[in-house]
C-alpha positions as CSV (number, residue, x, y, z in Angstrom):
1,A,0.0,0.0,0.0
2,F,2.9,2.4,0.9
3,R,4.4,1.8,-2.6
4,R,1.3,3.1,-4.2
5,L,1.4,6.4,-2.3
6,P,4.0,8.1,-4.6
7,G,1.9,7.2,-7.6
8,I,-1.2,8.6,-6.0
9,F,0.6,11.8,-5.1
10,Q,1.9,12.1,-8.7
11,S,-1.5,11.6,-10.2
12,T,-3.0,14.1,-7.8
13,K,-0.3,16.6,-8.6
14,K,-0.9,16.2,-12.3
15,L,-4.6,16.6,-11.8
16,V,-4.2,19.8,-9.9
17,L,-1.7,21.2,-12.4
18,N,-4.0,20.3,-15.3
19,E,-6.9,22.0,-13.5
20,R,-4.9,25.1,-12.9
21,A,-3.7,25.2,-16.5
22,G,-7.3,24.7,-17.7
23,R,-8.5,27.5,-15.5
24,A,-5.7,29.8,-16.7
25,R,-6.6,29.1,-20.3
26,T,-10.3,29.8,-19.6
27,L,-9.4,33.1,-17.9
28,E,-7.2,34.1,-20.8
29,F,-9.9,33.2,-23.3
30,I,-12.4,35.3,-21.3
31,R,-9.9,38.2,-21.2
32,Q,-9.2,38.1,-24.9
33,N,-12.9,37.9,-25.9
34,A,-14.7,40.0,-23.3
35,A,-14.7,43.0,-25.6
36,N,-15.7,40.8,-28.5
37,G,-18.6,39.5,-26.4
38,L,-19.9,43.1,-25.9
39,S,-19.6,43.7,-29.7
40,V,-21.6,40.6,-30.4
41,A,-24.2,41.8,-27.8
42,N,-24.3,45.1,-29.6
43,L,-24.8,43.3,-32.9
44,V,-27.6,41.2,-31.5
45,A,-29.2,44.4,-30.2
46,G,-29.0,46.0,-33.6
47,L,-30.4,43.0,-35.4
48,S,-33.2,42.8,-32.9
49,S,-33.9,46.5,-33.4
50,V,-34.1,45.9,-37.2
51,L,-36.7,43.1,-36.7
52,C,-38.7,45.3,-34.3
53,S,-38.7,48.1,-36.9
54,L,-39.8,45.7,-39.6
55,N,-42.7,44.7,-37.4
56,R,-43.4,48.4,-36.6
57,E,-42.5,48.0,-33.0
58,Y,-40.5,51.2,-33.1
59,H,-40.7,51.8,-29.3
60,H,-38.9,48.6,-28.7
61,S,-36.4,49.3,-31.5
62,C,-35.5,52.6,-29.8
63,W,-34.8,50.9,-26.5
64,L,-32.5,48.4,-28.2
65,L,-30.6,51.2,-29.9
66,L,-30.0,52.9,-26.5
67,V,-28.8,49.5,-25.1
68,G,-26.5,49.3,-28.1
69,F,-25.2,52.8,-27.3
70,L,-24.2,51.7,-23.8
71,L,-22.7,48.5,-25.0
72,D,-20.6,50.3,-27.6
73,L,-19.1,52.7,-25.0
74,A,-18.3,49.7,-22.7
75,D,-16.7,47.7,-25.5
76,G,-13.8,49.9,-26.2
77,A,-13.1,50.5,-22.5
78,V,-13.0,46.8,-21.8
79,A,-10.7,46.1,-24.8
80,R,-8.2,48.7,-23.7
81,R,-8.5,47.8,-20.0
82,L,-7.7,44.2,-20.6
83,D,-5.2,44.9,-23.4
84,A,-7.2,42.7,-25.7
85,C,-7.4,44.9,-28.8
86,S,-7.1,43.0,-32.1
87,A,-7.8,43.3,-35.8
88,L,-10.7,40.8,-35.5
89,G,-12.2,42.8,-32.6
90,A,-12.0,46.0,-34.5
91,K,-13.8,44.5,-37.5
92,L,-16.4,42.9,-35.3
93,D,-17.0,46.3,-33.6
94,D,-17.3,48.2,-36.9
95,F,-19.8,45.6,-38.2
96,A,-21.8,45.8,-35.0
97,D,-21.8,49.6,-35.1
98,F,-22.8,49.6,-38.8
99,T,-25.7,47.3,-38.1
100,T,-27.0,49.0,-34.9
101,F,-26.2,52.7,-35.6
102,G,-26.5,52.5,-39.3
103,L,-29.2,50.1,-40.6
104,A,-31.3,49.8,-37.4
105,T,-31.3,53.5,-36.8
106,A,-32.2,54.4,-40.4
107,L,-35.3,52.2,-40.1
108,L,-36.6,54.6,-37.4
109,L,-37.2,57.0,-40.3
110,Q,-39.9,54.7,-41.5
111,P,-39.3,55.2,-45.3
112,R,-42.5,54.9,-47.3
113,G,-41.6,56.6,-50.6
114,V,-38.7,57.4,-52.8
115,L,-37.5,60.5,-50.9
116,D,-37.9,58.8,-47.6
117,G,-35.9,55.8,-48.9
118,L,-33.2,58.1,-50.2
119,L,-32.9,59.7,-46.8
120,A,-32.6,56.3,-45.1
121,I,-29.9,55.3,-47.6
122,A,-28.1,58.6,-47.1
123,Y,-28.1,58.0,-43.3
124,V,-26.7,54.5,-43.7
125,M,-24.0,55.7,-46.1
126,A,-23.0,58.5,-43.7
127,V,-22.5,55.9,-41.0
128,F,-20.5,53.8,-43.5
129,T,-18.3,56.7,-44.5
130,R,-17.8,57.7,-40.9
131,L,-16.7,54.1,-39.9
132,C,-14.6,53.3,-42.9
133,F,-12.9,56.4,-44.2
134,F,-12.5,58.9,-41.4
135,S,-9.4,58.7,-39.3
136,S,-8.0,60.9,-36.6
137,A,-5.2,62.2,-38.8
138,G,-2.5,61.4,-36.2
139,I,-4.1,63.6,-33.5
140,P,-4.5,61.5,-30.4
141,F,-7.8,61.0,-28.5
142,T,-9.9,62.5,-31.3
143,Y,-12.4,61.4,-34.0
144,R,-13.1,63.1,-37.3
145,G,-16.8,63.5,-37.6
146,L,-19.5,62.8,-35.1
147,P,-19.3,59.2,-33.8
148,C,-22.4,57.4,-35.1
149,P,-23.5,56.0,-31.6
150,Y,-24.3,59.5,-30.4
151,A,-26.3,60.3,-33.5
152,S,-28.3,57.1,-33.0
153,S,-28.8,57.8,-29.3
154,L,-30.1,61.3,-30.2
155,L,-32.5,59.9,-32.8
156,A,-33.8,57.2,-30.5
157,G,-34.3,59.7,-27.7
158,T,-36.1,62.1,-30.0
159,F,-38.4,59.3,-31.2
160,L,-39.3,58.3,-27.7
161,L,-39.8,61.8,-26.5
162,T,-42.0,63.0,-29.4
163,A,-44.0,59.8,-29.6
164,G,-42.6,59.0,-33.0
165,N,-42.9,62.4,-34.8
166,V,-41.5,61.2,-38.1
167,T,-41.1,64.7,-39.6
168,L,-39.0,66.0,-36.7
169,L,-37.1,62.7,-36.7
170,R,-36.2,63.1,-40.4
171,V,-35.1,66.7,-39.9
172,T,-32.9,65.5,-37.0
173,A,-31.5,62.7,-39.2
174,I,-30.5,65.2,-41.9
175,V,-28.6,67.3,-39.3
176,M,-26.9,64.2,-37.9
177,I,-25.8,63.2,-41.4
178,L,-24.1,66.6,-41.8
179,F,-22.4,66.2,-38.5
180,M,-21.1,62.7,-39.3
181,V,-19.7,63.5,-42.7
182,D,-18.2,66.8,-41.5
183,R,-14.5,66.3,-40.8
184,G,-14.5,68.5,-37.7
185,F,-12.9,67.0,-34.6
186,Y,-14.6,65.3,-31.7
187,P,-12.9,64.1,-28.6
188,H,-12.4,60.3,-28.0
189,D,-15.3,59.4,-25.7
190,K,-13.3,57.4,-23.1
191,V,-16.2,57.8,-20.7
192,L,-15.3,54.8,-18.5
193,E,-11.6,55.7,-18.4
194,S,-11.8,59.3,-17.5
195,Q,-13.1,61.5,-14.6
196,L,-15.4,60.0,-12.0
197,W,-18.3,62.2,-13.1
198,K,-18.2,60.7,-16.6
199,K,-18.5,57.2,-15.1
200,V,-21.4,58.5,-13.0
201,V,-23.1,59.8,-16.2
202,Y,-22.6,56.3,-17.8
203,A,-24.0,54.6,-14.7
204,G,-27.0,56.9,-14.8
205,G,-27.5,56.0,-18.4
206,V,-27.6,52.3,-17.5
207,A,-30.1,53.0,-14.7
208,A,-32.2,55.2,-16.9
209,V,-32.4,52.8,-19.8
210,L,-32.9,49.6,-17.7
211,F,-35.1,50.9,-14.9
212,S,-36.7,54.3,-15.7
213,P,-39.8,55.2,-17.6
214,A,-39.5,56.0,-21.3
215,A,-39.7,59.8,-20.8
216,V,-36.9,59.8,-18.2
217,A,-34.6,57.6,-20.3
218,S,-35.2,59.5,-23.5
219,V,-34.5,62.9,-21.8
220,Y,-31.4,61.6,-20.1
221,C,-29.9,60.1,-23.3
222,L,-31.0,63.1,-25.4
223,A,-29.3,65.5,-23.0
224,W,-26.2,63.2,-22.9
225,S,-25.9,63.0,-26.7
226,T,-26.7,66.7,-27.3
227,S,-24.0,67.8,-24.8
228,Y,-21.4,65.7,-26.6
229,I,-22.5,66.9,-30.1
230,V,-22.8,70.6,-29.2
231,F,-20.1,71.0,-26.6
232,P,-17.6,68.2,-27.4
233,F,-14.4,69.7,-26.1
234,A,-15.8,72.1,-23.5
235,V,-17.5,69.2,-21.7
236,W,-16.3,65.8,-23.0
237,S,-12.6,66.1,-23.9
238,C,-10.7,63.3,-22.3
239,K,-8.8,64.4,-19.2
240,S,-7.9,61.1,-17.6
């Protein structure tokens, strides 16, 4: 029996080491794909918003767009915090943004005729241009053109607050198109990696979207997006 003890100890040691190695691989996998998971969640929110709009459930579509807005802000912060930025993650994030803040948001315009359809196409192309062709031109912590999540949040908040006033929504969409294709600078919105008050604003957005009535959530997100669009550097410049 005593001769078997070393073998038992060796087997136990191997089992413990294998378990630790497996746990380490699992943690590393989670670390590398946490941001990708948020991008996938953003993509699912966008696709769900598209389906809601196709079924004329625009109220639900707006809520999903606001959820996608919050997920997008968290996505970049998690990737940078965990040092898990990758080419695949960037492509996945852009595809999710195009789906949620381009296609899904454009459907809120409820195109019925040729002109309405052209406006929806113009909005989608503005998002496409913003994501694919605008760079920061070597200036750190800045974007060229308005980031499309803020335009989407503004449109969703406007829709909820005005009970779906399509005329006002289309005018707002035209203004957002001009902001997105303009090459003016906007600060990099590192909300979760900057001052405490910005993190509080984000936490308030989560609480408003998940637990507050539609009027409160829409006013909150509308004020948040408007402050970034109108006073980007006076209020939202990154000062970590």
